[in-house]
N, C-alpha and C positions, 0 to 999 in steps of 0.2 A: 552563617547559619550554624546553629548549635547542633551537636550530634544528636540530641534528643529528638529534634524534629525529623531528621532523616531516618532515624532508627525506628520510628513507629508512632510518634505522636499523631493524634488525629488531625488530618487536614480538614479545614472547614468546608462545608458544602459549597460555599461561594467560590472558594479558591479552586476546588475540584472542577466546578463548572467553567470558571474563567479560563483555566489552563486547558481543559479538554476542548474548549471552543476553538482553539487554534486549529484543530483538525477540520473544522468547517472551512477555514481559509485554505488550508493545504489541499482539501478535496475539491474545492472549486477549480484549482489548477489541475490536480491529478485526474479527476473524472473527466474534465473537458478534454484534456490531452488524450486520455485513454479511450474515451468513447467516440470522440468526434474528429480528432486531428487527422487521422489517416483518411477518414471519409472526406474531410475538408480538402486534403491534398489531392485526392483523386477526382472528386466530383465537383469541387468548386474551383480549385487552383488549376486543375487539368493535368496534374502530373501523372505519368504512367504508374501503374500499381507497383511494379517492381522498384521504381525509383523512389516512390513515396515510402514503401516499406523499408528500403535501405536507409533513407534519411532518418526515419523513426528509430530504426534499430541502432544506427551509429550514434545518434544523440543519446539514447537511453543507456547504451553500453558505456559511453563516455561518462555519463552521470554515475553509473555503477562503479566505474574505475576510480572516480574521485572520492567515493564514499569512505573507503578505508584510510585514504590519505587525510581526509578531513577528520576522520575519527581520531587519528593520531594527533592532529593539530588541536582538536577540541579537548582531548585528554590533558593537554599541556597548558590550556588556557587558564589564567588566573588574573582577574581584574577586580576593581572595586565594585563593579556592577554585578559580578558573579562569573560563573564559568560559561553559561550558555546564553544568558540574556543579551549580551552585546550583539550576538549574531542575529537575534530576533529584532532588536531595535534598529540596527543599521542595515539589515538585509531586506526588510519587508518592502520598501519602496522600489529598490532596483529589481527585485524579483517581479513585482507587479508590472514594471515597464518592460521587462524581458518577455513576460507572457503576452502583453498587448502587441508587442512587435511581431509576433508570429503571424498575426492576422493582417499586417500591413504589407507594403511592398508592391512589386509588379502585379498588374491586373491581368496579364495575359500569360499563358503557359510558354515555356521556353527556357533557355539556359539561365537567363537572369532570375526567373522564378525558382529554379532548382537551387541556384547558389544562395539566394536570399532565404529560402525555406531552410536550407541546411544551416546557414550561419545563425539565423534567429533561433532555431530549435536547439542548437548547441549552446547558445548563450543562455536560453531559458533553463536548460537542464543543469548547467553549471551553477546558476544562481539558486535553483531549487535545491541542489545538493548542499550548498553552503548554509542554507537556512534550515532545511529539514532534518539534517543529522543532529544538530544541537537540540532541536525540539524533541526528537525521539529520545535522545539520551537523557533529557531532563527528567523523564519519568522514572528512571532508575536512581536518580539523585534525590528527588524530593521525599521519597519514602522507601523503606526496605520491608514494609509490612505487606505480606502477600495478599491479604484480604483487601487492603486499600488499593493495591495495584490492580486487583480485579475490578474494583469500583471505578478507578480511573480509566481502565481499558473500556469498560462499558460506556462511561460518559463520553469518552473520546470517539467511540464508534457510533454513538447516537448522533453526535455532531457530524461525523463523516458521512453517515448515511443520509442525514438531512441535506447536506450539500449535494450528495449524489442524486437525491430526488429533484432538487432545484435544477441541477445541471441537465439531468435526463429529460425533465418535463419542459424546460424553458429554452434551452440553448438553440435547438434547431428551429422551433416555431418563431422565436424572437429574431434569430439571424435572417430567416426568410422574410419576416414581416418588416424588418427595419432596412432591408436591402432594396435596391431599385434595379430596373433593367439596365440602367447605365452604370450603376455601381453595385453589382450583386454581392460583393464582399463587404460592403459598408456595414451591414448588419452584424457580421462576425466581429468586426473591429469594435463596434459599440458594445456588444455583449462582453468581449474580452476586457474592455476598459472597465465596465461595471464590476466584473468579477475581480479584477485586479485591485480596485479600490476597497472593496469589501474585505478581501483577503488580507490586505495590508493593515487594515484596522483590527482585524482579528489577532494578528501577530503582535501588534502593539498592546492589545489587551492581555495576551499571555505574558509579555514582558512585565507589565504592571503587576499582575497577580502573582508572579513568581519572584517578586523582590525578596531577597534573603533566603530563598529556598534552595538555591544551588550554590551557596557560599561554602567553601571548604573551611573548617575550623582548624585544620592542621596546617603545618608549613608545607609548601609545595614539595612533593616527593621528587627525588632525582629521576630523570627520564629512565624508563625501563629499557634494558637492553632488548634489542629486537628478538634475540633468541628466547627471552623469557616470555615475550608476547606471543611468539609462535608456539612455544611450549604450552602456554595456557589455552590457546585456541585449539591446538591439537588434542589436548586432554578433555575438551569440552564435548563429550559425546551427545549430551542433550542438545547442544547447539547444532551439531551435525544433523541430527534427525529433523529438527525444526527447519533448518536451512534447506535440506533436501525436499521436505514436504512443500515448503513455500515455492521453491523453484519449479517443482512439478506442477503445482497448482497454477502458478503464474503463466508458464508456457502454454499449458493445455487450455486454461481458461481464456487466453487471448483468442484462440480459434473460435470460441463461441461469441464472446462479447464484441469483438471487432467485426465479426461477420454479421451481427444482428441487423445493423442498418442496411447492409447489402441484401440480406434475406428479405426484409420487409419491402424494400424498394423494388427488387427485381423478381422475387418469387411471389410475394403477396400483391405487390403493385402499389404500395403506398408507404413512402419513407416515414411519414409522420406517425404511422402505427408503430414504427420502430422506436420513436421517442416515447410513445405511450407504453410500450413494453418495458423500456428502460426505466421509466418512472414507476411503473407497477413493481418492478423488481426492487428498486431502491426503497420504495415505501414499505414493501414487505420486510426488507432487511432492517429498516428503521424500527419497525414494530417488534421484530424478533430479537434484535440486539439486546434490549433490556431483559427479555425473557431468558436468553442464553447466559447473560451475566448472572442471573439468579441460579441457573442450572450449574454454572461453574462453581458457585459457592456450595452447592449441594453435593455434587459428584466429582468435582475437579475438572481441570482443563483438558486433560487427555481424553477422559470419557465424553466430555461435551463435544470435542472435535469429532469423535467417532459417531456420536448420536447425530450430529448435524450432517455427517456425510450421507446418511440414509436418504433424507429427502432430496439432497443435492443430486445424488446419482439417479434417484427415481425421476427427478425432473428431466434429466437427459433422456431417459428411456421414453417418457411421455412425449417429449418433443419429437423424438425420432418416429414414433408410431402414429402420431396424430397429424403428421404432415399432410396437407391437403384437405383437412377436415374443418377449416375455418380458424378465425383468430382467437376465439374464446379458449379452445383447448391449448393453443400456443401460449396464451397469457397464463393459463393454469400451470403449464410447465415452467414458465419463468418464475412464478411464485414459489414453486418447490425448490428450484435452484437457488433462489434468493434466500430461502431459509438456510440452506447449506452454507451460503456465503456469510450469513450473519454469524453462524457458529465459528466459521474459519477465522473471521477478523477478530472476534472477541478473544478466541483462544490464542491466536498468533501473537497479538500485542500483549496478552497476559502472560504467555509463556516466555517471551523474549527477555524481560528483566530477570526472571528466575534463572535463566541460563547464565546470567552474569555471575550470580552467586555460585552456581554449580562449577563454573570454570575456576573461580577463585578458590573454592573449597578443594577442588582436585589439584590445583597447581600452586596456590598461594599468591597468584598474581591476578589483580582485578583490572580488567580491560573493558569497561562497560561501553565506551564509545566505539571501540574496535568491534565488539560483538554486534552492536547495532549497525555499524558501517558495513561489516562483512555480510550480515543478513540482508540488508537493503541492497548491497551489491548483487547478491545472488538473485534476489527478487527482480531487480531492474534488468539485470543481464538476461534473465529468462523472459521477461516481458519484451525486451528488445529483440531477442532472437525469435520470439514468437511473431512479432510484427514483421520482421524481415522475412521469415518463412512464409507468413501469410501473403505478403506482397509478391514473392516469387510464385507462390501457389496460385494466386489469382491470375497472374500473367500466364502461368502454365496451362490453366484450364480455359484460357481464352477470354478473360474478363475485359470488357470495354466500357468505360464510364459513360453513363447517360445514353445507353443504347439497349436494345432488346438483346438479352443474353440467350445463348444457345442452350438446348436441353443438357448438353454435356457440362457447360459452365454451371448451371443451376444444380446439377447433381453433385458437382465437385464442392460447391459451397455447402450443401447439405451434409456431405460426408465429413468435411472438415469440422463442422459444428457438432458432430456426434462422436465419432470414434476417438479422436484425439483427446477431447475433454473426458470421455469415459475412462480411458486408460490412465490418464493423469490423475483423475479423482480417486480411482482405486489404489494407485501407487502411493499417493500422498497419505491416504488413510492407513495404508500398510506400514509406512514409516512411523507415523504417530502412535501406532499400537505399541511400539517399543520405547516411547518417551519415558524417561526414568524418574520424573519428579512429581510428587504429590505434595499436598500442604504440609503434612507431618515431616516429610523428608526435607522440605525447604526450611522449615523452622529449625530443624536440627543443624542444617548446614550453616544458617545464619548464626546460630549460637556458637558453633565451633569456630567460625571465622572471628567472631567477637572475642572469644576466649584466646585465640592465637594473638590477636592484636594487643591484648592485655597481658600476654605472656603468662597465662594461667594454664598449667598443664591439666588436661582432661583426658579421659579415656578415648581412644580412637573410635570413630563412628564408622561402622561397616554397613553400607547400604547396598543390598543386593537388588536385582531387578524385581524379584518377587515382593520385596518389602516396600518398594517405592511406587510401583504402578498400581492403579486402581483396577481391581478385577471386576 
């Protein structure tokens, strides 16, 4: 690839869409695992809540631990096919098989089911990390233009939320409809196979559209000493703020999203209404993502995140105070929270590539794959800890699958769904308030980095917090 393309030449609309569509495939996996797998383990496979939570936590933390290692490997990859495309081309089919395997295995609860669930979940998370890190890093390579990155983030999130709608609306009804009393888990296996095939095709489409876009035109640089990589990451204060906000959001949001099916099954009395609520939230996010992408262009990523936090927190308050008033107010609360989620995902994936340049500007060392790997590590570790905490909490409050829950158990579910997400939402918005990059600051950083690479002396750029944040 020529330096012109990556430095800011316009990507065609077709290529933007084709590359962004990869997020549809990844979110078929991510949303199914995030929304339904814990519920599948407890209410279909029959695992104890604490055991299910531990398996989910261990697999996701293992996935998270792999990410920075894979980041280092991807940073050093040089092939005739590109830096990232080989992972997409060769990893799509094994990832699909690993996903399908999670819904196969022993049909009765017991030690064999626990071992099989743990082994297949670990295998799936390993394969997911191998393929998802190069895909995420691809977005920092194909263009350095902040506006185009915002466009790509919006397109990517549209596809991600479309996948979320499909998963939320179709997974549980299809799994129940395609199952039988003799083989109740057959429906889950069929749905998993369908999702795996679609996702694998999406990844092949990304690899095709990205031909030439991730090719380095310079000779492979010598490996960076580890101390330089650590120094670059330590100096990247923008990354620290984004990472902290993401970790808080991931942990606290787990308490709401993974409890939603339990709430509708045991508090409202109809698990399918939980799928409806999830679908409504995903549809709302899909509608709002393009709107927030426009807002990002108008006011910047930091301000957009803070604007989106308002309906998100309002939705939690509505959910808390309308409990027992029927499903319509609950659905309205989900809509408000989904608006906040749309802002979060657009800003997060738009901010992350900019932190790559921030770290390079501060330290002189570019570690794009390590930035993505470290951030995803924090996100996945927080999600895993959240799932593990939830499993222990469900056991602590006396949860028993497929049984009438006690008033104390129901009260515990309600408390987890409100207080922890509320505190986490306020904390993450507080961190983003101090995020130090806006569009003008990013352009100056890119210009100075380019001047350094050309060995052209220019006046130092001093960027203070007041100059870079949007008031």
